[in-house]
Structures are given as C-alpha cells and as structure tokens.
C-alpha positions as CSV (number, residue, x, y, z in Angstrom):
1,X,102.0,92.9,96.9
2,X,99.1,95.1,95.8
3,X,97.7,98.4,96.6
4,X,95.1,98.6,99.4
5,X,92.6,100.0,97.0
6,X,92.5,96.7,95.1
7,X,91.8,94.5,98.2
8,X,88.2,93.0,98.5
9,X,86.0,93.7,101.4
10,X,86.4,91.2,104.2
11,X,90.0,90.5,103.7
12,X,92.7,90.6,106.4
13,X,95.9,92.2,105.2
14,X,99.4,93.1,106.4
15,X,100.8,96.5,105.6
16,X,104.0,96.3,103.7
17,X,104.8,99.8,102.6
18,X,103.2,103.2,103.3
19,X,103.5,105.8,100.5
20,X,106.6,107.8,99.7
21,X,105.3,111.4,100.4
22,X,106.7,112.3,103.8
23,X,103.6,114.2,105.0
24,X,101.2,111.4,103.9
25,X,103.5,108.7,105.4
26,X,103.7,110.6,108.7
27,X,99.9,110.9,108.9
28,X,99.2,107.3,108.1
29,X,101.8,106.1,110.6
30,X,100.2,108.3,113.3
31,X,96.9,106.7,112.5
32,X,98.3,103.2,113.1
33,X,98.9,102.1,109.5
34,X,102.5,100.9,110.1
35,X,104.4,98.4,108.1
36,X,103.9,94.9,109.6
37,X,100.5,95.8,111.2
38,X,97.5,93.6,110.5
39,X,94.3,95.3,109.3
40,X,90.8,94.1,108.3
41,X,89.2,95.7,105.3
42,X,85.6,96.5,105.9
43,X,84.9,98.0,102.5
44,X,87.0,99.5,99.7
45,X,85.7,100.9,96.5
46,X,86.0,104.0,94.3
47,X,85.4,106.4,97.2
48,X,86.8,105.5,100.6
49,X,88.3,102.5,102.2
50,X,87.0,101.6,105.7
51,X,89.4,99.6,107.8
52,X,89.6,98.1,111.2
53,X,93.0,99.0,112.6
54,X,94.2,98.1,116.1
55,X,90.6,97.9,117.5
56,X,89.4,101.1,115.9
57,X,87.8,102.2,112.7
58,X,89.5,104.3,110.0
59,X,88.3,105.6,106.7
60,X,90.9,106.8,104.1
61,X,90.4,108.1,100.6
62,X,91.0,106.1,97.5
63,X,94.1,108.1,96.6
64,X,95.8,107.3,99.9
65,X,94.8,103.6,99.6
66,X,96.5,103.5,96.1
67,X,99.8,104.3,97.8
68,X,99.6,101.7,100.6
69,X,101.1,98.4,99.5
70,X,99.8,95.3,101.3
71,X,99.9,91.5,101.4
72,X,96.5,89.7,101.6
73,X,96.6,87.2,104.5
74,X,93.1,86.0,104.3
75,X,90.3,86.8,101.7
76,X,87.9,86.5,104.7
77,X,84.2,86.5,105.0
78,X,81.6,89.1,104.0
79,X,82.3,92.6,105.4
80,X,79.3,92.3,107.8
81,X,81.0,89.4,109.5
82,X,84.1,91.3,110.6
83,X,85.1,91.6,114.2
84,X,85.0,95.5,114.3
85,X,82.7,96.4,117.2
86,X,81.0,99.1,115.1
87,X,81.6,100.6,111.7
88,X,79.8,104.0,111.6
89,X,82.2,105.3,108.9
90,X,81.2,102.5,106.6
91,X,77.5,102.0,107.4
92,X,76.5,105.6,107.2
93,X,75.9,106.7,103.6
94,X,75.1,110.0,102.2
95,X,76.2,112.2,105.0
C-alpha cells in the first residue's frame, strides 16, 4: 500500500483506505472514492491529483491524496492514453 500522492500518472489503482478524518472521509466517499473502487490516475504531482473515477473526472488536493491509501494494479501507459472521455481539470493550466 502507498498514498495516492505517490502513484505515477497513467496507473490504475484500487482504493484500500480513505483517511481517518470523518468529514474528509465522508466527502471522498460521496465523490465515489470508496474502498475497493478502481481508479485511473491521470496526473498526480505536488499540486492536485486528477483521477478518472466511475466514468467521471475528479481533482483532489495533494493533502487529501496523502491520506488515501491505494494498491497499484497496473502502472499503465502515458496519461494521454487513458480512457477518460475528457480531462478538463487536468488539461487546463493556470486558471
């Protein structure tokens, strides 16, 4: 297991554990980041992590990503090869 913030772009992961703060945990569960769910990582760096979750796109901050423990299922291809239909949260830079 490792934190989501350490996963390379293009990887497919499985969520194992979602934080221990009740408010943050509730928010992430509502967004579809539930234990056992499979997620594709579009990008993850010092700022935000862009994810493809259940057919949608989601961007979370680095601090939240540090508190989500995952297992890497596949290191995957380049982020541009992911199956997300569109990634506006990750392709738009600077505003």
